[in-house]
ROTOR-755981 format. One line per 3 residues: number of its first residue (from 1); their letters; for each residue x negated, y negated, z of N, C-alpha, C. Coordinates in steps of 0.05 Angstrom, whole numbers, always signed. Atoms other than C-alpha are relative to their C-alpha. Example, Ala and Ser with C-alpha at 12.3 -4.5 7.8 and 13.67 -1.06 7.14 Angstrom:
// residues 2
1	AS	-18 +24 +0 -246 +90 +156 -18 -24 +0  +16 +24 -1 -273 +21 +143 +15 -22 +14;
This chain:
// residues 287
1	MST	+29 -2 -4 -4256 -2243 +408 -5 +6 +29  +8 -4 -27 -4293 -2223 +470 -8 -27 +12  +8 +25 -13 -4317 -2276 +520 -23 -12 -15;
4	IAW	+19 +13 +17 -4357 -2326 +480 -24 -11 +16  +24 +11 -13 -4429 -2341 +501 -11 -21 -19  +8 +22 +17 -4453 -2408 +476 -30 -4 -2;
7	AQS	+29 +3 +0 -4527 -2397 +486 -11 +2 -29  +12 -1 +27 -4571 -2410 +424 -11 +27 -5  +10 -26 +7 -4587 -2346 +388 -9 +1 -29;
10	NTR	+11 +1 +26 -4633 -2350 +328 -15 +26 -7  +15 -25 +4 -4658 -2278 +333 +11 +15 -24  -8 -19 +22 -4656 -2228 +276 +9 +26 +13;
13	VTS	-10 -26 -9 -4618 -2164 +286 -5 +20 -22  +4 -22 +19 -4626 -2097 +251 +26 +11 -10  -24 -13 +11 -4577 -2058 +209 +13 +19 +20;
16	DQV	-10 -18 -20 -4571 -2007 +265 +14 -15 +22  -13 +16 -21 -4553 -2062 +315 +27 -10 -10  -25 +8 +11 -4499 -2088 +269 +20 +23 -1;
19	AAA	-17 -23 +0 -4472 -2018 +259 +11 +7 +28  -8 -6 -27 -4471 -2007 +334 +21 -20 +10  -19 +20 -8 -4434 -2073 +343 +28 +5 -12;
22	ILA	-25 -8 +13 -4381 -2050 +293 +14 +22 +16  -11 -23 -15 -4371 -1985 +331 +10 -9 +27  -8 +9 -26 -4365 -2024 +396 +22 -21 -1;
25	SPN	-19 +22 +2 -4317 -2077 +369 +29 +10 +4  -29 -7 -4 -4245 -2073 +395 +17 -9 -23  -16 +10 +22 -4223 -2109 +332 -4 +16 -26;
28	ASS	+6 -16 +24 -4251 -2058 +282 +19 +23 -3  -18 -23 +6 -4203 -2010 +249 -16 +25 -2  +14 -26 +3 -4219 -1936 +244 -15 +1 -26;
31	QLR	+13 +0 +26 -4236 -1946 +171 -26 -17 +1  +24 +17 -2 -4284 -2003 +188 -22 +14 +16  +20 -15 -15 -4318 -1959 +240 -12 +22 -17;
34	DYA	+11 -20 +18 -4326 -1905 +188 -21 -12 -19  +18 +13 +18 -4363 -1956 +146 -23 -14 +15  +18 +15 -17 -4408 -1978 +204 -28 -2 -12;
37	NAI	+27 +0 +10 -4474 -1958 +172 -2 -17 -25  +0 +17 +24 -4456 -1991 +106 +3 -29 +7  -3 +28 -9 -4436 -2054 +143 -27 -10 +11;
40	GNL	+27 +7 -9 -4505 -2054 +176 -17 -8 -24  +16 +7 +24 -4536 -2053 +106 +11 -25 -13  -12 +25 +11 -4487 -2107 +83 -11 -24 +14;
43	AMF	+10 +23 -16 -4511 -2153 +139 -28 -6 -9  +27 +5 +9 -4583 -2144 +115 +0 -13 -27  -2 +13 +27 -4562 -2162 +44 +10 -28 +2;
46	ESG	-12 +26 -1 -4520 -2221 +65 -17 -21 +14  +14 +20 -17 -4564 -2254 +118 -28 +7 +8  +26 -9 -9 -4627 -2214 +127 +0 +5 +30;
49	GRL	-2 -5 -28 -4601 -2201 +197 -1 -25 +18  +0 +25 -15 -4601 -2275 +218 +27 -7 +10  -26 +7 -12 -4546 -2295 +265 +8 -29 -6;
52	DVY	-5 +28 +3 -4552 -2370 +252 +0 -10 -29  +4 +8 +28 -4557 -2370 +176 +25 -13 -11  -22 +14 +15 -4515 -2417 +132 -9 +1 -29;
55	NGS	+8 -3 +28 -4514 -2405 +57 +1 -26 -16  +1 +26 +14 -4508 -2479 +40 +26 -9 -12  -25 +8 +13 -4436 -2478 +15 +24 +7 +16;
58	CCY	-25 -8 -12 -4385 -2438 +53 -1 +18 +24  -1 -24 -17 -4408 -2381 +97 -23 +0 +21  +18 +2 -23 -4442 -2371 +164 -3 +27 +13;
61	GVL	+4 -22 -18 -4472 -2318 +208 -10 +25 -14  +13 -24 +9 -4499 -2248 +201 +16 +14 -22  -17 -12 +21 -4440 -2224 +158 +14 -21 -17;
64	QMN	-9 +21 +17 -4426 -2291 +125 +30 -5 +0  -28 +8 -2 -4357 -2312 +150 +3 -27 -14  -4 +25 +13 -4328 -2368 +108 +15 -19 +19;
67	TAN	-11 +20 -18 -4300 -2433 +137 +29 +5 +6  -29 -5 -4 -4227 -2413 +128 +4 +22 +21  -2 -21 -20 -4237 -2349 +168 -10 -9 +28;
70	IAS	+9 +10 -26 -4277 -2384 +222 +21 -18 +13  -21 +17 -10 -4220 -2434 +228 +23 +15 +12  -22 -16 -11 -4173 -2377 +245 -7 +12 +27;
73	IRP	+8 -11 -26 -4213 -2357 +307 +14 -14 +23  -13 +11 -24 -4177 -2367 +373 -14 +10 +25  -3 +29 +1 -4195 -2404 +416 -17 -12 -22;
76	PIT	+14 +12 +23 -4218 -2451 +360 -29 -6 +7  +28 +8 -2 -4292 -2461 +349 -9 -13 -26  +11 +12 +24 -4334 -2501 +300 -18 +20 -14;
79	TEQ	+19 -17 +15 -4378 -2471 +247 -27 +1 +14  +25 +0 -14 -4439 -2493 +286 +0 +18 +25  -2 -18 -23 -4414 -2458 +348 +0 +29 -8;
82	FRN	+0 -27 +10 -4401 -2396 +307 -28 +10 -6  +27 -8 +7 -4473 -2395 +283 -16 +7 +25  +14 -5 -25 -4495 -2394 +356 +11 +22 +17;
85	LPL	-12 -22 -15 -4451 -2336 +377 -20 +24 +0  +15 -25 +0 -4485 -2271 +397 +11 +20 -20  -7 -19 +21 -4482 -2211 +350 +28 +11 +4;
88	QDQ	-25 -13 -5 -4422 -2177 +383 +24 -18 -6  -22 +18 +5 -4378 -2239 +380 +3 -6 -30  -2 +3 +28 -4395 -2252 +307 +12 +24 -14;
91	VNA	-11 -25 +12 -4380 -2180 +290 +29 +3 +7  -28 -2 -7 -4315 -2182 +329 +18 -17 -17  -15 +18 +17 -4291 -2242 +290 +2 +10 -29;
94	WAT	+0 -10 +27 -4312 -2212 +223 +17 +25 -2  -16 -25 +0 -4280 -2145 +241 +29 -5 +0  -29 +7 +0 -4213 -2178 +255 +9 -6 -29;
97	VMS	-7 +7 +27 -4212 -2208 +185 -2 +24 -19  +4 -21 +19 -4240 -2148 +149 +18 +24 +4  -19 -22 -6 -4196 -2097 +184 +27 -5 -14;
100	QAL	-25 +8 +13 -4136 -2136 +157 -3 +2 -30  +4 +0 +29 -4167 -2144 +88 -1 +28 -12  +1 -28 +10 -4180 -2069 +81 +27 +12 -4;
103	RTT	-27 -11 +3 -4105 -2057 +87 +15 -12 -23  -13 +12 +23 -4089 -2101 +27 -3 +18 -25  -3 -17 +23 -4075 -2073 -42 -26 +8 -14;
106	APA	+24 -6 +16 -4142 -2080 -78 -20 +19 +13  +19 -19 -12 -4190 -2047 -28 +13 +27 +6  -13 -26 -4 -4138 -1993 -11 +1 +15 -26;
109	QLA	-1 -13 +26 -4130 -1978 -85 -28 +10 -8  +28 -8 +7 -4206 -1976 -96 -9 +23 +18  +9 -21 -18 -4218 -1933 -34 +13 +27 -7;
112	AMT	-14 -25 +7 -4167 -1882 -60 -11 +13 -25  +11 -11 +24 -4206 -1872 -124 -25 +16 +6  +25 -15 -3 -4261 -1820 -131 -22 -13 -15;
115	TFD	+20 +15 +16 -4297 -1858 -186 +13 -25 -11  -9 +24 +14 -4292 -1926 -218 -21 -8 -20  +18 +7 +21 -4323 -1944 -284 -24 +19 -2;
118	GRP	+21 -20 +3 -4362 -1879 -285 -19 +4 +24  +18 -2 -23 -4392 -1886 -215 +16 +7 +25  -15 -7 -25 -4373 -1859 -146 +9 -25 +15;
121	VTP	-10 +22 -18 -4331 -1904 -102 -11 +6 +28  +12 -4 -26 -4372 -1911 -38 +10 -20 +19  -8 +21 -19 -4359 -1948 +27 -12 -27 -6;
124	SMV	+13 +26 +6 -4408 -2001 +3 +16 -14 -22  -16 +12 +21 -4365 -2013 -59 +26 -12 +11  -24 +10 -12 -4302 -2021 -17 -6 -25 +17;
127	LAC	+8 +24 -16 -4338 -2069 +30 -6 -23 -18  +6 +21 +19 -4364 -2109 -29 +26 -11 -12  -26 +9 +10 -4292 -2112 -54 +13 -21 +18;
130	VQL	-12 +19 -18 -4267 -2147 +9 -19 -24 +5  +19 +22 -5 -4331 -2188 +19 +0 -21 -22  -1 +19 +23 -4327 -2219 -50 +28 -10 -6;
133	GVG	-27 +10 +3 -4252 -2230 -43 +19 +20 -12  -18 -21 +10 -4193 -2183 -51 +13 -8 -27  -11 +9 +26 -4165 -2226 -108 -19 +6 -22;
136	NCL	+20 -6 +20 -4230 -2220 -145 -3 +30 -5  +1 -29 +3 -4232 -2146 -131 +23 +11 -17  -22 -8 +17 -4163 -2138 -161 -4 -6 -29;
139	TMI	+8 +6 +28 -4188 -2173 -223 -17 +21 -12  +18 -22 +10 -4243 -2121 -229 +15 +26 -5  -15 -25 +2 -4196 -2063 -217 +18 +0 -25;
142	RSG	-18 +2 +23 -4147 -2087 -269 -15 +1 -26  +16 -1 +25 -4203 -2095 -320 -10 +28 -6  +11 -27 +4 -4226 -2023 -309 -30 +1 -1;
145	RCE	+29 +0 +2 -4298 -2045 -308 -13 -15 +23  +15 +14 -21 -4350 -2066 -256 -4 -29 -7  +5 +27 +8 -4363 -2128 -297 +26 -16 -5;
148	GFN	-25 +15 +2 -4290 -2148 -294 +1 -25 +17  +3 +24 -16 -4310 -2198 -241 -29 -4 +6  +27 +8 -8 -4376 -2234 -230 +2 -27 +15;
151	DRN	-1 +25 -15 -4386 -2289 -178 -17 -21 -15  +14 +22 +14 -4420 -2355 -195 -29 +6 -4  +28 -8 +3 -4488 -2322 -187 -3 +24 -20;
154	GTS	+1 -22 +19 -4469 -2268 -238 +0 +28 +13  +0 -25 -15 -4463 -2214 -184 +28 +13 -1  -25 -14 +0 -4409 -2162 -193 +3 +15 +26;
157	ICE	-5 -15 -24 -4377 -2122 -137 -16 +26 +0  +16 -24 +2 -4412 -2059 -162 -30 -6 +5  +27 +8 -5 -4479 -2095 -162 -5 -6 +29;
160	MAD	+3 +5 -28 -4468 -2119 -92 -1 +26 +16  +1 -27 -13 -4453 -2047 -71 -27 +13 -4  +26 -12 +5 -4517 -2024 -104 -22 -13 +18;
163	RID	+20 +14 -17 -4557 -2077 -66 +3 +8 +29  -5 -9 -27 -4524 -2057 -1 -13 +28 +4  +11 -28 -2 -4545 -1984 -15 -29 +2 -7;
166	GVT	+27 -1 +9 -4613 -2003 -41 -4 +16 -26  +1 -15 +25 -4598 -1972 -109 -5 -20 -23  +6 +16 +24 -4627 -2000 -174 +11 +13 -24;
169	RPP	-12 -10 +25 -4588 -1991 -238 -8 -18 -23  +6 +17 +23 -4602 -2016 -309 +19 -24 -1  -18 +23 +1 -4576 -2087 -318 +20 +2 -23;
172	VAN	-21 +1 +20 -4512 -2099 -357 -4 -25 -17  +4 +24 +17 -4521 -2145 -417 +25 -17 -2  -22 +20 +4 -4479 -2208 -422 +24 +6 +17;
175	PSP	-24 -4 -17 -4434 -2198 -361 +21 -21 -5  -22 +18 +4 -4366 -2230 -369 +21 +4 +21  -20 -4 -21 -4313 -2243 -317 +26 +11 -10;
178	SPG	-25 -10 +10 -4258 -2221 -364 -3 +17 -26  +3 -16 +24 -4280 -2166 -413 +25 +18 -4  -21 -20 +4 -4234 -2113 -443 -3 +24 +18;
181	PGT	+1 -23 -18 -4218 -2049 -406 -23 +19 -7  +22 -18 +4 -4275 -2000 -397 +10 +29 +0  -7 -28 +2 -4277 -1925 -394 +3 +13 +28;
184	GWT	+0 -12 -26 -4277 -1915 -319 +27 +7 +11  -26 -4 -13 -4207 -1924 -292 +22 -6 -20  -22 +4 +19 -4143 -1917 -333 +18 -22 +10;
187	LTP	-15 +23 -7 -4107 -1983 -332 +30 +4 -4  -29 +3 +5 -4032 -1992 -324 +4 -27 -13  -3 +26 +13 -4014 -2046 -375 +14 -21 +17;
190	QTP	-12 +22 -16 -3999 -2113 -342 +14 -19 -18  -15 +20 +14 -3947 -2161 -366 -11 -27 +8  +11 +26 -6 -3965 -2235 -368 +8 -11 +28;
193	NTA	-8 +11 -25 -3925 -2251 -306 -10 +15 +24  +11 -14 -22 -3959 -2198 -264 -31 +1 +0  +29 +0 +1 -4031 -2206 -288 -11 -22 +19;
196	LQN	+12 +19 -18 -4077 -2241 -239 -10 -24 -15  +8 +24 +13 -4088 -2313 -258 -26 -10 +12  +24 +13 -11 -4151 -2354 -250 +6 -14 +26;
199	CLT	-5 +12 -26 -4160 -2381 -180 -23 -19 +7  +21 +16 -13 -4198 -2433 -141 -18 +18 +16  +18 -16 -16 -4260 -2403 -110 -18 -18 +18;
202	DGY	+19 +14 -16 -4306 -2423 -54 -28 +5 -11  +27 -2 +11 -4381 -2426 -62 -11 +28 -2  +10 -27 +1 -4387 -2351 -54 +17 +18 -19;
205	GNC	-16 -15 +19 -4336 -2331 -106 +26 +11 +10  -26 -10 -10 -4277 -2315 -61 +23 -18 -9  -24 +14 +8 -4208 -2334 -86 +10 -15 +25;
208	MSL	-11 +16 -21 -4178 -2390 -44 +26 -12 -9  -25 +14 +6 -4108 -2418 -41 -6 -30 -3  +5 +29 +3 -4101 -2492 -60 -2 -13 +27;
211	SSA	+1 +13 -27 -4086 -2510 +13 -26 +6 +14  +26 -7 -12 -4148 -2472 +37 -23 -15 -12  +21 +15 +13 -4191 -2506 -14 +0 -29 +9;
214	VEA	-2 +28 -9 -4165 -2575 +6 -10 -2 +29  +8 +1 -28 -4175 -2559 +80 -30 +3 +2  +29 -4 -1 -4246 -2533 +68 -15 -25 -10;
217	GFE	+12 +24 +10 -4264 -2594 +26 +2 -24 +19  -4 +22 -19 -4235 -2642 +77 -19 +3 +24  +17 -5 -24 -4273 -2609 +135 -29 -4 -7;
220	NGS	+28 +4 +7 -4339 -2608 +97 -6 -29 -4  +5 +28 +4 -4331 -2681 +79 +2 -18 +24  -5 +17 -23 -4305 -2709 +144 -12 +10 +26;
223	GIS	+10 -11 -25 -4333 -2662 +196 +21 +9 +20  -22 -9 -18 -4265 -2648 +227 +20 +15 -18  -20 -15 +16 -4210 -2600 +206 +26 -17 -2;
226	MSQ	-26 +14 +5 -4142 -2624 +179 +19 +5 +24  -17 -5 -23 -4108 -2591 +239 -7 -18 +23  +9 +18 -21 -4150 -2632 +287 +10 -28 -6;
229	LRN	-9 +27 +8 -4133 -2696 +248 +30 -2 +4  -29 +0 -3 -4059 -2677 +248 +8 -3 +29  -6 +1 -29 -4059 -2666 +323 -6 -28 +11;
232	TIQ	+7 +27 -9 -4094 -2733 +334 +22 -20 -8  -20 +18 +10 -4043 -2769 +290 +26 +3 +16  -25 -5 -15 -3985 -2736 +327 -2 -11 +28;
235	MLT	+4 +12 -27 -4014 -2756 +395 +3 -30 +0  -1 +29 +2 -4022 -2828 +372 +29 -9 -5  -28 +7 +6 -3951 -2828 +344 +17 +2 +25;
238	VAI	-15 -3 -25 -3923 -2802 +410 -6 -24 +19  +7 +22 -18 -3962 -2855 +449 +13 -27 -9  -12 +25 +10 -3938 -2912 +403 +30 +0 +4;
241	TFL	-29 -2 -5 -3866 -2887 +407 +7 -5 +29  -5 +5 -28 -3870 -2886 +482 -3 -30 +8  +4 +28 -6 -3897 -2957 +485 +22 -17 -11;
244	ICA	-22 +16 +12 -3844 -2984 +437 +26 +4 +16  -24 -6 -15 -3788 -2949 +475 -1 -14 +28  +3 +13 -26 -3815 -2974 +542 +4 -30 -2;
247	SML	-3 +29 +4 -3819 -3045 +514 +30 -7 -4  -28 +6 +5 -3747 -3042 +489 +17 +3 +26  -15 -4 -25 -3721 -3014 +555 -6 -22 +20;
250	LAM	+7 +22 -18 -3759 -3067 +594 +15 -26 -8  -14 +25 +10 -3729 -3123 +550 +29 +2 +7  -28 -3 -7 -3659 -3095 +561 +5 -4 +30;
253	WRQ	-3 +3 -29 -3670 -3091 +636 -1 -29 +8  +3 +29 -7 -3692 -3164 +639 +26 -15 -8  -25 +13 +8 -3630 -3184 +600 +23 +7 +19;
256	YAD	-20 -8 -20 -3587 -3144 +648 -4 -14 +27  +6 +13 -26 -3622 -3174 +709 +7 -30 -1  -7 +29 +3 -3610 -3244 +681 +30 -4 -4;
259	GRI	-29 +2 +4 -3537 -3228 +671 +9 -5 -28  -6 +6 +27 -3540 -3235 +596 +15 +23 -14  -15 -23 +11 -3513 -3164 +582 +13 +15 +23;
262	ATA	-15 -15 -20 -3463 -3120 +618 -13 +27 +5  +10 -27 -7 -3477 -3053 +651 +5 +19 -23  -6 -18 +22 -3442 -3017 +594 -19 -4 -23;
265	DLW	+19 +5 +22 -3486 -3051 +543 -28 +10 +7  +26 -11 -8 -3548 -3032 +583 -1 +30 -4  +0 -29 +3 -3529 -2958 +584 +1 +8 -29;
268	MGV	-1 -6 +29 -3511 -2959 +511 -28 -4 -13  +27 +4 +11 -3580 -2988 +495 -19 +21 +8  +17 -22 -10 -3614 -2936 +538 +5 +25 -16;
271	RQV	-7 -24 +16 -3577 -2880 +501 -11 -2 -28  +9 +3 +28 -3595 -2909 +433 -31 +3 -2  +29 -3 +0 -3669 -2916 +451 -8 +29 +4;
274	SMV	+6 -29 -6 -3670 -2845 +480 +5 +17 -25  -6 -16 +24 -3637 -2818 +417 -22 -3 -22  +21 +5 +20 -3688 -2851 +371 -26 +14 +8;
277	ASI	+25 -13 -9 -3746 -2826 +414 +2 +30 -3  -4 -29 +2 -3717 -2755 +414 -3 +9 -29  +2 -7 +29 -3710 -2754 +338 -29 +0 -9;
280	ILI	+28 +2 +8 -3782 -2777 +329 -16 +24 +11  +15 -22 -13 -3808 -2724 +378 +7 +27 -13  -8 -25 +14 -3767 -2669 +344 -13 +2 -27;
283	VLT	+13 +0 +26 -3794 -2689 +276 -30 +8 +3  +29 -6 -4 -3866 -2686 +303 -4 +29 +8  +2 -28 -8 -3853 -2618 +334 +3 +19 -23;
286	VA	-5 -17 +24 -3827 -2589 +269 -22 -3 -20  +20 +6 +21 -3880 -2621 +225 -25 +16 +4;
């Protein structure tokens, strides 16, 4: 990210400003820059152009970064700090994640198609693919239909693309997350061990790994991340280990000063204490 400015910023931005920020971002891939205007429209759909918006479950900012992606920002920041970032910094963070996501199988496969389910594949559809989760997008592609995936609000990737573009299409009756193949894209038959399985999702419909779901739930419930808690526990363990070792060494020195143990016994005790302390520190480093 660029240098972070912590000043409060509750202003609304326009789609043109978001598009300009994408073009100016050092983290945006050439493909993402090609999609700049569509990303500007995406921001209006996602947040109405508000930099400080929170959707109430998982996602923050003008382009709705989820908690797992915000946790990957370096140097680390909190979700509240992210909401207060200026437009360019929010876009830089989002561009880092999305540039990587666009190189994964599902969006690359979708972008290579001319049409999908009887409709043109546009930049907005590819953006909706990564925004709603590449795992969910792969579910849609394998089904051959736009309605192959719908988020918890009943929104499909194609519907999200339409809203980004401001296009109104007739509603699809009884959308289902797992219908049979449609007529748009010819499916390659999938064997049971290669078909995408159901997954845990965040509040916005994105597939999450079990570890990511646990970390997000822990952070939402406790207010701190699991990595912060782990670092705190490690620091406390090091401090306690140091105090115990110091106490043992002091006790041996007193015994030596009183003549109750020989010099050889003193050095043997020092080596044993040092070995135990080293093992504990190595374990903490690896953990």
